[in-house]
N, C-alpha and C positions, 0 to 999 in steps of 0.2 A: 902386342905392341909394348915396348918398354921405353919409358921416358927417362932420360938421364939428364941430370942437371950438372953442368961442369963447374960452375961457381955459384954458391948460394950462402945464405945465412939461415940460421934456425936449426941447424944440426939435425938431431934425431926427430924433432917435430916435423920438419919439412920432409925428411926422408920417409917418415910414416905416411904423411899426406900423399906423397908421390906414389908410394907403394900401393896405397889403398885406392886412389882415384885415377892414377896415371893410365891404367889399362881400360878404364871405363869411360873415358872422356868422349868416345865416339857415340855414346848414347844420347848426347844432347849437343846443341850448337855452342861450342866453347866461346866463340867470339861474343856472343850475346851476354856472357856472364863476367867477362874480365873487368869491365868498367864497374859493374855493380859490386863485385867482390872488393875491389879497391876502395870504392866509395863507402861500403859498409865498414871496412876496417879503419879507414881514415876518420870516419865520423865517430866510430866507437873510441878511437884513440883520442879524438878531440874531447869527447865527454869525459874520458878518464883523466886527462891532464888539466882540465879547466875547472870542473865544478863537482866532481864526485870523489868522495873520500872513503866510503865504506864498500865492502864486498857486496852487500845487498844492493847498493846504488849501482854498482857495476852490472850486476845481474839484470836489474830493471832496465838500464840503458841498453844493454845488449839485446834484450827481448824486444824493446821498443824499436831499435834500429833494424833488427832482423825483420820484424813484422812489416815494415814499410820499404823493404828492399826487394827488388825482383829476384835476387839470388835465392830467396826463401823457397821458390818453386823446386829447387834441387832436392829439398828434403823429401819430396814425394818419391823420387827414384833412389835417393841415397839417404836413408833415415838418420844416419850418424853425421851427415855433413854439417849440420848446425853446430854440434858439439866439437867436431874436429876443427872447424874454422875458428870457433871460440877459443879452443885450446891454443891455437897458433897466436891469437891476439893476446891471450893472457900470458904468453911466454915472455913477454917483455914488461919490465917495470918502467913506467913512463913518468917523466918529470919535465916541467917547463924549464927547469934550471939546467937540465942535462941534455945538451944538443946532441951529444954522441948517441944517447939512447933514442932520440927522435930519428936520427940518421939511420940507426940500426933498424928501426921499425919501418922506415921507408924502404930499406933494403929487403925486408921481409916481403913487403908488398910486391916489389920488383921480382923477387924469387918466385912468388906464387904466380904472377903473371907469366913468368918464363915457363913455368910448368905447363900452363895452358897453351902458350904459343908453340912450344916444342911439340906438344901433343898434336896440335893442328898441322904443323909442318910434317910430322910423321904420317898422319892420316892422308895428307895430300900426296906424299911420296908413294905410299902404298896404293893409292887410287891410280896414280900415273903408271906404276909398275903393272897393275892389273889391266889397265887399258892398253898398255903396250904389248901385253902377252897375248 
């Protein structure tokens, strides 16, 4: 299965994410993780733009958020998932004063969700084709 994203933000980082995980999404139930992934990145974004100023603080916030998010279970099947999602989050410089950056971050979340949704649609199409044959 190849997942293609027609419009997205994030450039190379998103492309690498799709390439690495797009063909493996059938190994877990994608729908269960979409909301958790968005919540994780949104909460981390909130930490970064409101009260954290050092890289060490960012690291601590990320680990804390990850620990209490259901998405962390993915690390069992995909050991690099933690770092790959973190890399996506760190791709953006965030500021309360810059609404354009916040909008871009929201677009990143939408792009990641689209990866999962398109993978689900592809799996459903393949299942229907198999059943029809």
